C-alpha positions, 0 to 999 in steps of 0.5 A, a space after each residue: 613766479 608767475 607774472 602777468 602784465 596788462 596795459 589799460 588804455 594803451 599798447 605796451 612796448 616790449 622794452 617796458 614789459 622787460 623793465 617791469 619783469 626785471 624789477 618785479 622778479 627782483 623781489 624774489 631775492 627778498 622772499 623766494 616764496 612769491 607765488 604769482 604777481 599781476 601788474 596793471 599799467 594804466 594811462 590816466 586821461 587827465 591833463 596832469 603830467 603824472 598820469 602813468 599809474 602802476 599797480 602791482 599785486 603779489 600773492 604769497 602763501 596766506 596773503 596778498 600784497 598790493 601797491 599802487 603809484 602814480 608818476 610821470 613815467 611807468 618806470 618811475 611808478 613801477 620802481 615806487 611800487 616795487 619799493 613799497 612791496 619790498 617793505 611789505 614782503 620784508 615785514 611778512 617774512 619777519 612775521 613768519 620767522 617769529 
């Protein structure tokens, strides 16, 4: 899978990039036909504690899947997005089998 990670309004460190890559690549265990993925990590400028936003877009043949979560940390937001995408990927895979 070709994966692009972009940080908006901040500089991302290598540790966070590695974490995101590991989590997103785990989706290939569910469905190995994922073509590409884009991850956007955004820092919301509010005073709210939950100001870290992760958006993940996956491209599979014939469909694009998207998840967006806002949490206290980028790791938590990424995990939530990956879990939502795991459900979408499973649903898509089941439709292909039928």
